[in-house]
C-alpha positions in Angstrom: -5.5 33.4 -6.3 -5.7 29.6 -6.4 -4.2 27.3 -3.8 -1.3 25.3 -5.2 -2.2 21.6 -5.5 -0.4 19.4 -3.0 2.6 17.4 -4.2 2.0 13.9 -5.3 3.9 10.9 -3.9 7.1 10.7 -5.9 8.5 7.2 -5.2 9.6 4.5 -7.5 7.3 1.5 -8.1 9.1 -0.9 -5.8 8.2 -3.3 -2.9 10.0 -1.0 -0.5 8.1 2.1 -1.7 4.7 0.3 -1.6 5.4 -0.8 2.0 6.3 2.8 2.9 3.1 4.2 1.3 0.9 1.6 3.1 2.7 2.5 6.4 2.1 6.2 5.9 -1.6 5.3 5.6 -1.5 3.7 9.1 -0.3 6.9 10.8 -2.9 9.0 12.6 -0.4 11.9 12.6 2.8 12.6 10.8 2.2 11.1 7.4 3.8 13.3 4.7 0.8 12.6 2.4 -3.0 12.5 2.5 -4.9 9.3 2.0 -6.0 10.8 -1.3 -2.4 11.1 -2.4 -1.5 7.6 -1.2 -4.5 6.2 -3.1 -3.4 8.1 -6.2 0.1 6.7 -6.0 -1.3 3.2 -5.6 -3.4 3.7 -8.8 -0.3 5.0 -10.7 1.7 1.9 -9.6 -1.0 -0.5 -10.7 -1.6 1.4 -14.0 2.2 1.3 -14.7 1.9 -2.5 -15.0 -1.5 -2.6 -16.6 -0.2 -3.6 -20.1 3.3 -4.7 -19.1 4.1 -7.8 -17.1 5.2 -6.8 -13.6 8.4 -8.3 -12.2 7.7 -11.4 -10.0 8.4 -9.6 -6.7 5.8 -6.9 -7.5 2.9 -9.2 -8.7 1.6 -10.0 -5.2 1.4 -6.2 -4.4 -0.8 -5.3 -7.4 -4.1 -6.6 -6.0 -3.4 -4.9 -2.7 -2.6 -1.5 -4.3 -5.7 -1.8 -6.6 -7.8 -2.4 -3.4 -6.4 0.8 -1.9 -7.4 2.9 -4.9 -10.8 1.1 -5.3 -11.6 1.4 -1.6 -10.7 5.1 -1.7 -13.2 5.7 -4.5 -15.9 3.7 -2.7 -15.2 5.4 0.6 -15.7 8.8 -1.1 -19.0 7.7 -2.8 -20.3 6.2 0.5 -19.3 9.2 2.7 -20.1 12.3 0.7 -23.2 13.6 -1.1 -23.2 13.9 -4.9 -22.9 17.7 -4.5 -19.9 17.3 -2.1 -18.3 14.9 -4.6 -18.7 17.3 -7.4 -17.4 20.3 -5.7 -15.2 19.1 -2.9 -11.5 18.6 -2.3 -10.7 15.5 -0.3 -7.2 16.2 1.0 -8.5 16.0 4.6 -10.6 12.8 4.0 -9.2 9.7 5.7 -10.2 6.1 5.3 -10.2 4.0 8.4 -6.6 3.4 9.6 -7.4 -0.3 10.1 -7.8 -0.7 6.4 -4.2 0.4 5.8 -3.1 -1.8 8.7 -4.7 -4.8 7.0 -3.2 -3.9 3.6 0.2 -3.4 5.1 0.1 -6.7 6.9 -1.1 -8.5 3.7 1.7 -6.8 1.7 4.3 -7.8 4.3 3.0 -11.4 4.2 3.1 -11.4 0.4 6.5 -10.0 0.1 8.5 -11.9 2.6 11.8 -13.1 1.2 11.8 -16.7 0.1 14.4 -17.6 2.7 12.1 -16.4 5.4 9.2 -18.3 4.0 11.1 -21.5 3.7 13.9 -21.5 6.4 16.5 -24.2 6.1 15.8 -27.2 8.3 17.5 -27.3 11.7 20.3 -29.9 12.0 19.3 -33.1 13.7 21.5 -33.6 16.8 21.6 -37.2 18.1 22.8 -38.3 21.5 26.5 -39.0 21.3 27.2 -36.6 18.4 30.1 -34.4 18.9 29.2 -30.9 19.8 
């Protein structure tokens, strides 16, 4: 009898979902998905816009999500032997949490609302101006 394959991340391809996925990667316990599943979702997100132009708010995320999936592959190749790669399941494999923390910070920096990036100037108050 075979073990059922774990569910994949079923989220829309949005900024909010990407931030949630990256946050899950930072959790040492309590993430609903493995790093493998998170990397696979990042790959699906990126591939979704491979031939179509991504909306402007998503474009800054694409290199970050591509990095997650690419680093997952490199992590596996650099961590496991050829035989382990050929025969193994990697649901329990975990990349360093710090990588997800960096990706999450970069994503947050890239996706700040425009009004937070360019706050309106503070009013100039001169002596004698009415309060």
